[in-house]
C-alpha positions, 0 to 999 in steps of 0.5 A: 445850205440855206433852210429856204432851199429845198432838199433833192429829196423835197424837191422831187417830192414837191414836183411829184405832189404839184403834178399830181394836184394838177393832173387830178384838178384837171381830170376832176372838173367836170364833176366838179361844183362850179361854185362849192360852199365854203367850208367855215370851218376849215377856214377859221381854222386856217386863219385861227392857226396863222403862221407856224413857227415851225414849217409843215413841211412839203408835204403838209403844205401839198396837204392843206392846199388839197384839204382847205385852199382847192375846196374853198376856191371857185372852180374858174376853170368848169365850162359852166361859170359864166357869171363873169368875164372871166375865163379860165386858164390855158394848159400851158399857164400852170407851167409857164407861171412856175418858170416866171416864178423860178427865175424871178426876172425883175421886169424894169430895167432891161439890164435886170431881164433881158430876155424878159424885156424881149418877150414883153415887147414881142407880145405887146408887138403883137397885141399892137399888131391886132388892134391895127396900131402903127409901129409907134404904137408902145405899150406895157402889160399890167394888172389888168384892164382898170389899171390900164385905164388908170395909167393910160388917163395919167399919160392923157393927162401929161400929154394935153395939160401943159405943165402938168408934171409939174403942177399937176392939179394945183394951178388956176386953169379951167376943170378937166372934163372926162366922157364916157357912157352910162355903160361904161366899166367903173373903173372909169369913174375910179381913175377920175376919183384917184387922177384928181379929176373928180367924179363931177367932173365925168359926164356919163353920156346917155346910150342908143337903143343897143346900149351904145355911146349916143355921138350926139349926146356926146358932142351936145355935152361937149359944147355945154361944158365949153359953153360953162368955161369948163375943158373938155379932154378926154373921152373913154369909148368902150368896146364891149361893155361889161352888162351887154357886150355893146360896142360904142361907134368907135369911129363916130366917137374918133372923129368927134375927138379930131374934131374937138381936140379930146384924147381918146381911150378906148377900154378893150378889156373885154372885147378888144381882143375879139379883133381876132375874129375877121367878122368882128373886125369891121365892128370894131375898127374904129379902135384903131384910131383911139390915142389909146387902148386897154386889153385883157389877156387874162380874159381872151387869151386864157392867161392866168391873173393878172395879165392886163395891158396898156397900148398908147398909138404914140409911143413916146406920149407913154414914155414922156408920162412915165420916165425919169432919171435916177442914177442908181437905175441908170443903164445904156440903152439898147434898140432891143431891149426896154426899159419897163420902168419908164412906161408904167408907175411900178418899178417892182414888176413880175414877168407876165409876158412869160405866160401869155408868149408861152400860150401864143408860142404852144398852141399858135394864135390860130388856137386863140381865133379858134376859142374866141370864134367858139365863145361867140357861136355858143353865145348866139346860141345861148341866144337863139334858146332864150329867145326859143322859151316862152316866158323868157326874153333877152334884154338886149342883142347878143353882141359879143358873149354876154346874153341877158334875159328875162323871167317874165314877171320875176321879180328882182328877189326870184331873179336872185334865187334862179341864180342861187338855185342853179349855181347850188344844182351845179347847173351852171354859174350866172350872174345878175344884170340890170338894164334899161330899170330891169333886173335879170340873169346875164350869162358871159360865155368866156371859156374856152371849155363851155361847149354845145351840150353845156348851152344845151344843159343850162337851156333844158333847165330853163325851160323845164324853170319856165314850164314850172312857172307855167310860162311855158305848157308841158307839151312843148317841144326841146329846144331846137338850135336852127343854125346848128352852130 
């Protein structure tokens, strides 16, 4: 018997401890500290102890998990964890992850993972239908939106730059230029740097009063670059900016890309899956016109990290960018099964699709439609509440679930102190934001556990803070939700 296999007794004990840990974690969430203060002595001891020559066994491991790891981890599942576009995992996720780890499929070529290949295909085809992509679309699950954008831009290079696979950028040709907005995610810059495009050839286009890419400015920048002898090549539009949740005018940008023969990638890592809500399909409808789109199931599908996604409208272009022949990996092609090594840079890939598929199976799509719609309603409730408090000012319209505001007259240091106070007293974990040169506070309601009671608790505390600053008379009334969301 291998020393790396648990005995029957150890396996039973591990199962008992794991179930107890998961159950206790769930039950303790309402009273948990959203951002616990790190126990530096325990963490230092963890580092000092390093890796033992003799194992501590199942109970020793779970003791260490419970006394050191869990207490020193951010409580992402807390209902007032609202600082980032990061939701808590759904209820079935831990069990799906355990199964994925148990069968340990390598999702590269189908012979090693036939069921996984079909599950991933099922998830990708459903996601493509949500976006509105045609049946020709293909995709791959990635580590997140940043990798999806990188892989999309690599696909665009292969498709739009003749001979790119053979010569790369080592050639005599006009420099390529990529266009995105000043509000775009930093992953666009990072991808340009990694791919050899260079930051000098990334144009950050100005935005309008709603923080959306200015299409007139985009067209002017493209024309100027062509006149200067450069080669416009790709536009990255944003379907939900991280700071404010703004959605670029996707249809108008798509028109420009068609006219100018540019690849259009839509960064939908934050906002793309709001397409599950019928009310968002019109403002985001242009997403279906992208050559590619990135989505993040570890956001609005509440899958545990990591679970990103890249979809390419013409799936043959994705395969053309990543498929390479190798005799030691050759298997017969099958119309049902997919070799995902031919659709992305990785060979060794874990079974990311199982946790996404399992949640869709267990809860159904309607549950996710309801959860995403509720986050939109709660963000609007928070926005209305901010507007109702004298001494607080919204910094941007509440387009999706980002709610950005400023405490009137407060300095950057005072805004930071507010964030620290709210976290320390366990009111909520909110984050900083910089909009149009103004430092403020940002809440992002991307949490299926958040309730109206949580929002009202935050608003009540903000009202108290406004009163303490002298911005509001002590006779002010309580926040009233005018729409009853």
